[in-house]
PDB file as gemmi writes it, atoms N, CA and C in Angstrom:
CRYST1    1.000    1.000    1.000  90.00  90.00  90.00 P 1                      
ATOM      1  N   MET A   1      18.149   2.933   3.027  1.00  0.00           N  
ATOM      2  CA  MET A   1      18.571   4.382   2.789  1.00  0.00           C  
ATOM      3  C   MET A   1      17.445   5.028   2.155  1.00  0.00           C  
ATOM      4  N   LEU A   2      17.390   6.395   2.219  1.00  0.00           N  
ATOM      5  CA  LEU A   2      16.432   7.218   1.433  1.00  0.00           C  
ATOM      6  C   LEU A   2      17.209   8.133   0.626  1.00  0.00           C  
ATOM      7  N   THR A   3      16.590   8.574  -0.619  1.00  0.00           N  
ATOM      8  CA  THR A   3      17.212   9.571  -1.237  1.00  0.00           C  
ATOM      9  C   THR A   3      16.333  10.913  -1.023  1.00  0.00           C  
ATOM     10  N   VAL A   4      16.982  11.887  -0.638  1.00  0.00           N  
ATOM     11  CA  VAL A   4      16.018  13.147  -0.425  1.00  0.00           C  
ATOM     12  C   VAL A   4      16.503  14.111  -1.386  1.00  0.00           C  
ATOM     13  N   LEU A   5      15.443  14.661  -2.061  1.00  0.00           N  
ATOM     14  CA  LEU A   5      15.803  15.752  -3.138  1.00  0.00           C  
ATOM     15  C   LEU A   5      15.137  17.093  -2.661  1.00  0.00           C  
ATOM     16  N   PHE A   6      15.716  18.021  -3.153  1.00  0.00           N  
ATOM     17  CA  PHE A   6      15.197  19.610  -2.693  1.00  0.00           C  
ATOM     18  C   PHE A   6      15.075  20.193  -4.052  1.00  0.00           C  
ATOM     19  N   PHE A   7      14.048  20.960  -4.291  1.00  0.00           N  
ATOM     20  CA  PHE A   7      13.785  21.680  -5.609  1.00  0.00           C  
ATOM     21  C   PHE A   7      13.642  23.063  -5.501  1.00  0.00           C  
ATOM     22  N   ALA A   8      13.968  23.913  -6.541  1.00  0.00           N  
ATOM     23  CA  ALA A   8      13.805  25.367  -6.740  1.00  0.00           C  
ATOM     24  C   ALA A   8      14.284  26.165  -5.390  1.00  0.00           C  
ATOM     25  N   SER A   9      13.499  26.962  -4.885  1.00  0.00           N  
ATOM     26  CA  SER A   9      13.836  27.876  -3.843  1.00  0.00           C  
ATOM     27  C   SER A   9      14.506  27.091  -2.641  1.00  0.00           C  
ATOM     28  N   ILE A  10      13.848  25.826  -2.398  1.00  0.00           N  
ATOM     29  CA  ILE A  10      14.228  25.048  -1.217  1.00  0.00           C  
ATOM     30  C   ILE A  10      15.723  24.630  -1.469  1.00  0.00           C  
ATOM     31  N   ARG A  11      16.048  24.167  -2.737  1.00  0.00           N  
ATOM     32  CA  ARG A  11      17.330  23.780  -2.935  1.00  0.00           C  
ATOM     33  C   ARG A  11      18.255  24.985  -2.779  1.00  0.00           C  
ATOM     34  N   GLU A  12      17.998  26.279  -3.337  1.00  0.00           N  
ATOM     35  CA  GLU A  12      18.793  27.382  -3.037  1.00  0.00           C  
ATOM     36  C   GLU A  12      18.923  27.718  -1.566  1.00  0.00           C  
ATOM     37  N   ARG A  13      17.882  27.771  -0.890  1.00  0.00           N  
ATOM     38  CA  ARG A  13      18.088  28.021   0.518  1.00  0.00           C  
ATOM     39  C   ARG A  13      18.955  27.029   1.358  1.00  0.00           C  
ATOM     40  N   LEU A  14      18.956  25.731   0.967  1.00  0.00           N  
ATOM     41  CA  LEU A  14      19.675  24.859   1.684  1.00  0.00           C  
ATOM     42  C   LEU A  14      20.918  24.491   0.983  1.00  0.00           C  
ATOM     43  N   ASN A  15      21.217  25.018  -0.102  1.00  0.00           N  
ATOM     44  CA  ASN A  15      22.532  24.890  -0.758  1.00  0.00           C  
ATOM     45  C   ASN A  15      22.766  23.372  -0.999  1.00  0.00           C  
ATOM     46  N   ALA A  16      21.601  22.607  -1.416  1.00  0.00           N  
ATOM     47  CA  ALA A  16      21.867  21.235  -1.631  1.00  0.00           C  
ATOM     48  C   ALA A  16      20.607  20.779  -2.480  1.00  0.00           C  
ATOM     49  N   SER A  17      20.847  19.941  -3.428  1.00  0.00           N  
ATOM     50  CA  SER A  17      19.910  19.225  -4.301  1.00  0.00           C  
ATOM     51  C   SER A  17      19.504  17.924  -4.058  1.00  0.00           C  
ATOM     52  N   ARG A  18      20.453  17.233  -3.258  1.00  0.00           N  
ATOM     53  CA  ARG A  18      20.185  15.691  -3.058  1.00  0.00           C  
ATOM     54  C   ARG A  18      21.041  15.430  -1.943  1.00  0.00           C  
ATOM     55  N   LEU A  19      20.500  14.554  -1.011  1.00  0.00           N  
ATOM     56  CA  LEU A  19      21.094  13.908  -0.033  1.00  0.00           C  
ATOM     57  C   LEU A  19      20.741  12.579   0.247  1.00  0.00           C  
ATOM     58  N   GLU A  20      21.593  11.584   0.833  1.00  0.00           N  
ATOM     59  CA  GLU A  20      21.276  10.257   1.141  1.00  0.00           C  
ATOM     60  C   GLU A  20      21.047  10.288   2.657  1.00  0.00           C  
ATOM     61  N   LEU A  21      20.168   9.375   3.113  1.00  0.00           N  
ATOM     62  CA  LEU A  21      19.605   9.539   4.685  1.00  0.00           C  
ATOM     63  C   LEU A  21      19.393   8.022   5.023  1.00  0.00           C  
ATOM     64  N   ALA A  22      19.885   7.727   6.083  1.00  0.00           N  
ATOM     65  CA  ALA A  22      19.494   6.370   6.600  1.00  0.00           C  
ATOM     66  C   ALA A  22      18.046   6.362   6.773  1.00  0.00           C  
ATOM     67  N   LEU A  23      17.403   5.042   6.730  1.00  0.00           N  
ATOM     68  CA  LEU A  23      15.980   4.911   6.779  1.00  0.00           C  
ATOM     69  C   LEU A  23      15.532   5.369   8.050  1.00  0.00           C  
ATOM     70  N   VAL A  24      14.500   6.079   7.978  1.00  0.00           N  
ATOM     71  CA  VAL A  24      13.808   6.530   9.145  1.00  0.00           C  
ATOM     72  C   VAL A  24      12.212   6.293   8.955  1.00  0.00           C  
ATOM     73  N   ARG A  25      11.478   6.235  10.030  1.00  0.00           N  
ATOM     74  CA  ARG A  25      10.021   5.839  10.078  1.00  0.00           C  
ATOM     75  C   ARG A  25       9.217   6.912   9.131  1.00  0.00           C  
ATOM     76  N   ASP A  26       9.282   8.059   9.294  1.00  0.00           N  
ATOM     77  CA  ASP A  26       8.389   8.992   8.709  1.00  0.00           C  
ATOM     78  C   ASP A  26       9.081  10.359   8.370  1.00  0.00           C  
ATOM     79  N   ILE A  27       8.222  11.192   7.646  1.00  0.00           N  
ATOM     80  CA  ILE A  27       8.811  12.461   7.077  1.00  0.00           C  
ATOM     81  C   ILE A  27       9.325  13.383   8.279  1.00  0.00           C  
ATOM     82  N   GLU A  28       8.637  13.406   9.302  1.00  0.00           N  
ATOM     83  CA  GLU A  28       8.973  14.308  10.521  1.00  0.00           C  
ATOM     84  C   GLU A  28      10.383  13.832  11.090  1.00  0.00           C  
ATOM     85  N   SER A  29      10.568  12.560  11.173  1.00  0.00           N  
ATOM     86  CA  SER A  29      11.933  12.037  11.658  1.00  0.00           C  
ATOM     87  C   SER A  29      12.970  12.356  10.637  1.00  0.00           C  
ATOM     88  N   ALA A  30      12.757  12.301   9.405  1.00  0.00           N  
ATOM     89  CA  ALA A  30      13.718  12.696   8.327  1.00  0.00           C  
ATOM     90  C   ALA A  30      14.081  14.114   8.491  1.00  0.00           C  
ATOM     91  N   ILE A  31      13.142  14.925   8.658  1.00  0.00           N  
ATOM     92  CA  ILE A  31      13.380  16.344   8.901  1.00  0.00           C  
ATOM     93  C   ILE A  31      14.297  16.567  10.178  1.00  0.00           C  
ATOM     94  N   GLU A  32      13.917  15.992  11.301  1.00  0.00           N  
ATOM     95  CA  GLU A  32      14.897  16.083  12.477  1.00  0.00           C  
ATOM     96  C   GLU A  32      16.201  15.764  12.245  1.00  0.00           C  
ATOM     97  N   ILE A  33      16.434  14.505  11.624  1.00  0.00           N  
ATOM     98  CA  ILE A  33      17.723  14.003  11.315  1.00  0.00           C  
ATOM     99  C   ILE A  33      18.597  14.918  10.401  1.00  0.00           C  
ATOM    100  N   LEU A  34      17.912  15.493   9.461  1.00  0.00           N  
ATOM    101  CA  LEU A  34      18.538  16.466   8.519  1.00  0.00           C  
ATOM    102  C   LEU A  34      18.936  17.807   9.215  1.00  0.00           C  
ATOM    103  N   ALA A  35      18.077  18.228  10.100  1.00  0.00           N  
ATOM    104  CA  ALA A  35      18.310  19.476  10.863  1.00  0.00           C  
ATOM    105  C   ALA A  35      19.521  19.201  11.912  1.00  0.00           C  
ATOM    106  N   HIS A  36      19.638  17.966  12.416  1.00  0.00           N  
ATOM    107  CA  HIS A  36      20.690  17.661  13.352  1.00  0.00           C  
ATOM    108  C   HIS A  36      21.920  17.529  12.625  1.00  0.00           C  
ATOM    109  N   GLU A  37      21.959  16.871  11.435  1.00  0.00           N  
ATOM    110  CA  GLU A  37      23.213  16.614  10.709  1.00  0.00           C  
ATOM    111  C   GLU A  37      23.538  17.854   9.850  1.00  0.00           C  
ATOM    112  N   HIS A  38      22.670  18.662   9.401  1.00  0.00           N  
ATOM    113  CA  HIS A  38      23.077  19.819   8.495  1.00  0.00           C  
ATOM    114  C   HIS A  38      22.598  21.235   8.947  1.00  0.00           C  
ATOM    115  N   GLY A  39      21.993  21.312  10.061  1.00  0.00           N  
ATOM    116  CA  GLY A  39      21.748  22.646  10.709  1.00  0.00           C  
ATOM    117  C   GLY A  39      20.242  22.873  10.813  1.00  0.00           C  
ATOM    118  N   ALA A  40      19.907  23.778  11.631  1.00  0.00           N  
ATOM    119  CA  ALA A  40      18.383  24.095  11.970  1.00  0.00           C  
ATOM    120  C   ALA A  40      17.784  24.728  10.804  1.00  0.00           C  
ATOM    121  N   ILE A  41      18.522  25.413   9.748  1.00  0.00           N  
ATOM    122  CA  ILE A  41      17.799  25.831   8.605  1.00  0.00           C  
ATOM    123  C   ILE A  41      17.067  24.836   7.988  1.00  0.00           C  
ATOM    124  N   TYR A  42      17.391  23.529   7.990  1.00  0.00           N  
ATOM    125  CA  TYR A  42      16.664  22.446   7.400  1.00  0.00           C  
ATOM    126  C   TYR A  42      15.261  22.237   8.052  1.00  0.00           C  
ATOM    127  N   ALA A  43      15.289  22.323   9.256  1.00  0.00           N  
ATOM    128  CA  ALA A  43      13.877  22.314   9.983  1.00  0.00           C  
ATOM    129  C   ALA A  43      12.994  23.468   9.599  1.00  0.00           C  
ATOM    130  N   GLU A  44      13.683  24.647   9.606  1.00  0.00           N  
ATOM    131  CA  GLU A  44      12.997  25.895   9.350  1.00  0.00           C  
ATOM    132  C   GLU A  44      12.215  25.789   7.917  1.00  0.00           C  
ATOM    133  N   VAL A  45      12.995  25.491   7.001  1.00  0.00           N  
ATOM    134  CA  VAL A  45      12.679  25.456   5.442  1.00  0.00           C  
ATOM    135  C   VAL A  45      11.601  24.221   5.390  1.00  0.00           C  
ATOM    136  N   LEU A  46      12.155  23.098   5.684  1.00  0.00           N  
ATOM    137  CA  LEU A  46      11.076  21.997   5.314  1.00  0.00           C  
ATOM    138  C   LEU A  46       9.909  21.724   6.077  1.00  0.00           C  
ATOM    139  N   ARG A  47       9.810  22.582   7.286  1.00  0.00           N  
ATOM    140  CA  ARG A  47       8.562  22.496   7.977  1.00  0.00           C  
ATOM    141  C   ARG A  47       7.609  23.749   7.620  1.00  0.00           C  
ATOM    142  N   ALA A  48       7.938  24.511   6.734  1.00  0.00           N  
ATOM    143  CA  ALA A  48       7.188  25.575   6.328  1.00  0.00           C  
ATOM    144  C   ALA A  48       5.743  25.050   6.066  1.00  0.00           C  
ATOM    145  N   ALA A  49       4.784  25.771   6.201  1.00  0.00           N  
ATOM    146  CA  ALA A  49       3.454  25.183   6.004  1.00  0.00           C  
ATOM    147  C   ALA A  49       3.098  24.940   4.431  1.00  0.00           C  
ATOM    148  N   ASN A  50       3.690  25.741   3.581  1.00  0.00           N  
ATOM    149  CA  ASN A  50       3.431  25.708   2.245  1.00  0.00           C  
ATOM    150  C   ASN A  50       4.265  24.785   1.411  1.00  0.00           C  
ATOM    151  N   VAL A  51       5.269  24.007   2.093  1.00  0.00           N  
ATOM    152  CA  VAL A  51       6.181  23.086   1.318  1.00  0.00           C  
ATOM    153  C   VAL A  51       5.410  21.816   0.877  1.00  0.00           C  
ATOM    154  N   ILE A  52       5.617  21.407  -0.244  1.00  0.00           N  
ATOM    155  CA  ILE A  52       4.971  20.391  -0.782  1.00  0.00           C  
ATOM    156  C   ILE A  52       5.936  19.166  -0.629  1.00  0.00           C  
ATOM    157  N   VAL A  53       5.435  17.897  -0.083  1.00  0.00           N  
ATOM    158  CA  VAL A  53       6.242  16.781   0.216  1.00  0.00           C  
ATOM    159  C   VAL A  53       5.725  15.644  -0.698  1.00  0.00           C  
ATOM    160  N   ALA A  54       6.657  14.833  -1.390  1.00  0.00           N  
ATOM    161  CA  ALA A  54       6.342  13.781  -2.155  1.00  0.00           C  
ATOM    162  C   ALA A  54       7.274  12.549  -1.822  1.00  0.00           C  
ATOM    163  N   VAL A  55       6.715  11.471  -1.819  1.00  0.00           N  
ATOM    164  CA  VAL A  55       7.434  10.137  -1.861  1.00  0.00           C  
ATOM    165  C   VAL A  55       7.243   9.381  -3.142  1.00  0.00           C  
ATOM    166  N   ASN A  56       8.372   9.148  -3.762  1.00  0.00           N  
ATOM    167  CA  ASN A  56       8.396   8.382  -4.988  1.00  0.00           C  
ATOM    168  C   ASN A  56       7.437   9.033  -6.043  1.00  0.00           C  
ATOM    169  N   GLN A  57       7.569  10.385  -6.042  1.00  0.00           N  
ATOM    170  CA  GLN A  57       6.859  11.236  -6.869  1.00  0.00           C  
ATOM    171  C   GLN A  57       5.409  11.327  -6.799  1.00  0.00           C  
ATOM    172  N   ARG A  58       4.969  11.058  -5.421  1.00  0.00           N  
ATOM    173  CA  ARG A  58       3.454  11.292  -5.300  1.00  0.00           C  
ATOM    174  C   ARG A  58       3.462  12.164  -3.997  1.00  0.00           C  
ATOM    175  N   VAL A  59       2.490  13.099  -4.180  1.00  0.00           N  
ATOM    176  CA  VAL A  59       2.379  14.124  -3.004  1.00  0.00           C  
ATOM    177  C   VAL A  59       1.745  13.323  -1.935  1.00  0.00           C  
ATOM    178  N   VAL A  60       2.297  13.534  -0.710  1.00  0.00           N  
ATOM    179  CA  VAL A  60       1.870  12.804   0.357  1.00  0.00           C  
ATOM    180  C   VAL A  60       1.596  13.677   1.626  1.00  0.00           C  
ATOM    181  N   GLU A  61       0.881  13.140   2.559  1.00  0.00           N  
ATOM    182  CA  GLU A  61       0.765  13.916   3.855  1.00  0.00           C  
ATOM    183  C   GLU A  61       2.006  13.847   4.634  1.00  0.00           C  
ATOM    184  N   ARG A  62       2.262  14.609   5.552  1.00  0.00           N  
ATOM    185  CA  ARG A  62       3.612  14.611   6.387  1.00  0.00           C  
ATOM    186  C   ARG A  62       3.663  13.497   7.252  1.00  0.00           C  
ATOM    187  N   ASN A  63       2.545  12.773   7.512  1.00  0.00           N  
ATOM    188  CA  ASN A  63       2.598  11.637   8.302  1.00  0.00           C  
ATOM    189  C   ASN A  63       2.882  10.230   7.653  1.00  0.00           C  
ATOM    190  N   ALA A  64       3.211  10.348   6.398  1.00  0.00           N  
ATOM    191  CA  ALA A  64       3.435   9.039   5.481  1.00  0.00           C  
ATOM    192  C   ALA A  64       4.597   8.368   6.126  1.00  0.00           C  
ATOM    193  N   VAL A  65       4.431   7.152   5.879  1.00  0.00           N  
ATOM    194  CA  VAL A  65       5.468   6.138   6.410  1.00  0.00           C  
ATOM    195  C   VAL A  65       6.469   5.954   5.391  1.00  0.00           C  
ATOM    196  N   LEU A  66       7.881   5.881   5.590  1.00  0.00           N  
ATOM    197  CA  LEU A  66       8.897   5.813   4.613  1.00  0.00           C  
ATOM    198  C   LEU A  66       9.393   4.164   4.605  1.00  0.00           C  
ATOM    199  N   GLN A  67       9.778   3.906   3.508  1.00  0.00           N  
ATOM    200  CA  GLN A  67      10.490   2.596   3.369  1.00  0.00           C  
ATOM    201  C   GLN A  67      11.870   2.671   2.806  1.00  0.00           C  
ATOM    202  N   ALA A  68      12.541   1.556   2.999  1.00  0.00           N  
ATOM    203  CA  ALA A  68      13.898   1.605   2.437  1.00  0.00           C  
ATOM    204  C   ALA A  68      13.846   1.823   0.852  1.00  0.00           C  
ATOM    205  N   GLY A  69      14.695   2.652   0.219  1.00  0.00           N  
ATOM    206  CA  GLY A  69      14.740   2.839  -1.176  1.00  0.00           C  
ATOM    207  C   GLY A  69      13.814   3.979  -1.580  1.00  0.00           C  
ATOM    208  N   ASP A  70      12.967   4.551  -0.699  1.00  0.00           N  
ATOM    209  CA  ASP A  70      12.059   5.704  -1.214  1.00  0.00           C  
ATOM    210  C   ASP A  70      12.839   6.989  -1.586  1.00  0.00           C  
ATOM    211  N   GLU A  71      12.223   7.633  -2.427  1.00  0.00           N  
ATOM    212  CA  GLU A  71      12.745   8.953  -2.870  1.00  0.00           C  
ATOM    213  C   GLU A  71      11.827   9.978  -2.113  1.00  0.00           C  
ATOM    214  N   LEU A  72      12.352  10.827  -1.198  1.00  0.00           N  
ATOM    215  CA  LEU A  72      11.684  11.782  -0.494  1.00  0.00           C  
ATOM    216  C   LEU A  72      12.090  13.205  -1.094  1.00  0.00           C  
ATOM    217  N   ALA A  73      10.997  13.887  -1.475  1.00  0.00           N  
ATOM    218  CA  ALA A  73      11.172  15.232  -2.197  1.00  0.00           C  
ATOM    219  C   ALA A  73      10.366  16.334  -1.610  1.00  0.00           C  
ATOM    220  N   PHE A  74      11.111  17.599  -1.481  1.00  0.00           N  
ATOM    221  CA  PHE A  74      10.567  18.694  -0.981  1.00  0.00           C  
ATOM    222  C   PHE A  74      10.547  19.834  -1.969  1.00  0.00           C  
ATOM    223  N   TYR A  75       9.162  20.379  -2.322  1.00  0.00           N  
ATOM    224  CA  TYR A  75       9.117  21.417  -3.193  1.00  0.00           C  
ATOM    225  C   TYR A  75       8.412  22.558  -2.657  1.00  0.00           C  
ATOM    226  N   PRO A  76       8.818  23.698  -3.146  1.00  0.00           N  
ATOM    227  CA  PRO A  76       8.126  24.923  -2.796  1.00  0.00           C  
ATOM    228  C   PRO A  76       6.658  24.930  -3.386  1.00  0.00           C  
ATOM    229  N   PRO A  77       5.851  25.777  -3.052  1.00  0.00           N  
ATOM    230  CA  PRO A  77       4.552  25.899  -3.748  1.00  0.00           C  
ATOM    231  C   PRO A  77       4.649  26.335  -5.248  1.00  0.00           C  
ATOM    232  N   VAL A  78       3.880  25.804  -5.947  1.00  0.00           N  
ATOM    233  CA  VAL A  78       3.926  25.917  -7.378  1.00  0.00           C  
ATOM    234  C   VAL A  78       3.425  27.397  -7.662  1.00  0.00           C  
ATOM    235  N   THR A  79       4.127  27.965  -8.542  1.00  0.00           N  
ATOM    236  CA  THR A  79       3.598  29.283  -9.090  1.00  0.00           C  
ATOM    237  C   THR A  79       3.845  29.307 -10.651  1.00  0.00           C  
ATOM    238  N   GLY A  80       2.854  29.998 -11.198  1.00  0.00           N  
ATOM    239  CA  GLY A  80       2.812  30.079 -12.590  1.00  0.00           C  
ATOM    240  C   GLY A  80       3.439  31.500 -13.208  1.00  0.00           C  
ATOM    241  N   GLY A  81       3.332  31.531 -14.434  1.00  0.00           N  
ATOM    242  CA  GLY A  81       3.832  32.752 -14.929  1.00  0.00           C  
ATOM    243  C   GLY A  81       4.205  32.651 -16.418  1.00  0.00           C  
TER     244      GLY A  81                                                      
END                                                                             
């Protein structure tokens, strides 16, 4: 299993902060499953070019391989103020 977390504006757009997902090989596969199970808005939001992706609290490239028990997180671009 994977734990998938959504933060800030992504959480608001998807109306979800946390989901559990069966293990998949990579981030793109996770996005595909989420979109299939929860709607196309997931693909639209999570594939945006400026979304930051982290696995186990480390920012990764979108081709990162996932393992059982990983925490996959999606963040909007950081802003200050």
